[in-house]
C-alpha positions in Angstrom: 0.0 0.0 0.0 1.4 3.4 -1.0 1.5 6.2 1.6 -1.1 8.9 1.2 -1.4 12.5 2.4 -3.7 12.7 5.5 -5.3 15.9 4.2 -6.0 15.4 0.5 -5.3 11.6 0.2 -3.0 12.0 -2.7 -0.2 9.4 -3.1 3.1 10.7 -1.7 6.6 9.4 -1.7 7.8 8.0 1.6 10.8 10.4 1.5 8.6 13.5 1.0 8.5 16.1 3.8 5.4 17.9 2.2 2.5 16.8 0.1 3.2 17.9 -3.5 -0.6 18.4 -4.1 -1.8 20.4 -1.0 1.5 21.3 0.7 0.6 19.5 4.0 3.6 18.9 6.2 4.1 15.1 6.3 7.1 14.8 8.6 9.6 17.1 10.2 12.7 17.8 8.1 15.9 16.7 10.0 18.0 19.5 11.3 21.2 20.4 9.4 24.5 18.9 10.7 26.8 20.8 8.2 30.1 22.2 9.4 28.8 25.8 9.0 25.7 25.0 11.1 27.9 23.4 13.8 30.2 26.4 13.9 27.3 28.9 14.1 25.6 26.9 16.9 28.8 26.6 18.9 29.6 30.3 18.5 26.0 31.2 19.5 26.3 28.8 22.5 29.3 30.7 23.8 28.0 34.2 23.1 24.3 33.7 24.0 24.4 31.1 26.8 20.8 30.6 27.5 20.0 29.8 23.8 22.7 27.1 23.7 20.7 24.9 26.0 17.6 25.2 23.8 19.6 24.4 20.7 21.4 21.5 22.4 18.1 19.9 23.5 16.6 20.4 20.1 19.6 18.5 18.5 19.7 15.8 21.2 16.2 14.7 20.2 17.1 14.3 16.6 18.1 10.8 15.2 21.8 10.3 14.3 25.1 10.5 16.1 26.1 13.9 14.4 23.0 15.6 15.8 23.5 14.2 19.3 27.2 15.3 19.2 26.1 18.9 18.2 23.6 18.9 21.0 26.0 17.7 23.7 28.8 20.1 22.6 26.3 23.1 22.5 25.1 22.3 26.1 28.6 21.9 27.4 29.8 25.2 25.7 26.7 26.9 27.2 27.5 25.7 30.7 31.1 26.7 30.4 30.3 30.1 29.0 27.6 30.8 31.6 30.0 29.7 34.5 32.9 31.8 33.2 30.6 34.8 32.7 29.2 34.4 36.2 32.7 34.1 37.8 33.9 37.2 35.9 30.8 39.2 36.9 31.2 38.3 40.6 34.9 39.2 40.5 34.1 42.5 38.8 31.4 43.4 41.5 33.8 42.4 44.3 36.5 44.6 42.8 34.2 47.5 42.4 32.9 47.1 46.0 36.5 46.9 47.4 37.4 50.1 45.4 34.3 51.8 46.8 35.1 50.8 50.4 38.7 52.1 50.0 37.5 55.4 48.6 34.9 55.7 51.3 37.5 55.1 54.0 39.8 57.7 52.5 37.0 60.3 52.4 36.0 59.5 56.0 39.6 59.9 57.2 39.8 63.4 55.6 36.8 64.6 57.6 
C-alpha cells in the first residue's frame, strides 16, 4: 500500500516532507548537521548562553550521532560560558565594592 497524504489523500513518496498536491507537512525535516551549522551553533552557545541549552536539547532529540554530538557540545559550551561569565561578573562586582570601600574610608579619614 502506497503512503497517502492525511489531508488530500494523494499518493506521496515516503521520503517527502510535504505533500506535492496540497502542501501539508508530512514529517519534520531533519536539522542540518553541516560544518557551518555546527560552527554557528557553537559560536552562539558561547555568546548567548541561554540559547545554547535550547539548541542543544533540540539536537539531542534528533536521530543520528552527528545531531547528538552537536547537542552535547552546545550544552557543554553553554554551561562553560555561563559559568565563566558568572565568575567574571562576581569578580568585577567584588573589585568595584573593594574600590568603593577604599575610597569611602579615604573620604572618612579626611573629615
